[in-house]
Residue, then its C-alpha position, 0 to 999 in steps of 0.5 A: x686155638x681150642x685147648x686141648x682136652x686131657x681125657x682118658x681113652x678107655x673110660x671114654x664111651x661110646x655113644x648109646x653105650x649105657x652105663x654101668x650102676x657103679x658110674x650112675x650111682x658116682x653122678x647120684x645127687x646124694x643128698x637123697x636115699x633111695x626111702x625117701x626119692x620112694x616115699x616122693x613116688x609114692x606121695x606123686x602116685x609114680x609120676x615121675x616128674x612130680x615126685x621129681x619137683x618135690x624133692x627139688x630135683x630133676x627128672x633125671x636124678x631120678x632116673x638114675x636113681x632108678x637105675x642104681x637102685x631096682x627099689x627105686x624101679x620096682x617103685x616107679x613101675x608098681x604105682x604105674x601100673x596101679x594109676x593105668x589099673x586105675x584108669x581102666 
């Protein structure tokens, strides 16, 4: 017999419903500042998976920072654009 889970129905999220920035901020690994994440992204030219390796975290950690901190998302977008321009 499986134990019953005590889940508050008001806090439940429907499938596909996105989290708010405040909820994401609570899930962010607080080992890094947004500036450290941006520096790792710059060092790896905007490549999220390589920046995650540099910080020794998961790519999802960086994507969560991007959702919570607009400056991180802006860095990802800017660096990706520069990378694509260089390829052209």
